[in-house]
N, C-alpha and C positions, 0 to 999 in steps of 0.2 A: 398782131395786125401787120407788123412790118414783114413778117415771114410769109404772110399769105399772098403777097404780091399786090401790084397796083389794081388789077382788074377785080380780083376776088375781094380785096380789101374795100374797094369802093362799093361793091355790091353789098357787102355786109353792113357798111355804114348807111347805105341807102335804105336797106331793109329796116334797120333800127330807127332811122329818122321817119320813115313812112308810118311806123307804129306810134312813135312818140310826138311827132311834129306834123301831123296830117292837116292841122288847121292853118299852116303857113301858106301864103300865096306861092305860086310856082317859082317866081324869080328869087324870093327869099329862101325857099327850100333848096334851090340850086346853089345859092351862095353859102348856105349852112353846110351843104354836102361837100362843096369844095374846100371850105374852111376846115372842117373836121378831118377830111381826107389828108390834107396837107399837114395838119398837126400830128395825126397818128402815124404818118409815114416818115416823118423826120427822125433823125438819129436820137436816141435817148440820151439824157444827161442826168437829170436829178434822180431818176430811179436807180441808176448805177451808183450814184454818190451815196445813196442811203445804205446800200449793201456794203460799200467800202468803209463807211464810218461806224457802222453798228454790227454787233454780233446778232445771232438769232435770238429773238425775244426783245430786240431793241435796246440792248445794253451797249453803252458806248465803249469803243475800243480804247480811246484815250480821253477819259472824262476830265472836265475842268476842275472838279473838286473831288478829291479822294475821301471816301468815308472811312 
């Protein structure tokens, strides 16, 4: 979503919301659109941490207990 840019990203989110949240009043729909757009466009943090702490298959790099 971040690499798609602000305009295309907002259009994709709006398309998703229009299919899933069509029952919302217009002002709530706009608020949800702005909220989701800001969340998806921010820099990632936890998704990068997962790949730093775990190997492929979710095996810990430095486990707390060694078997």
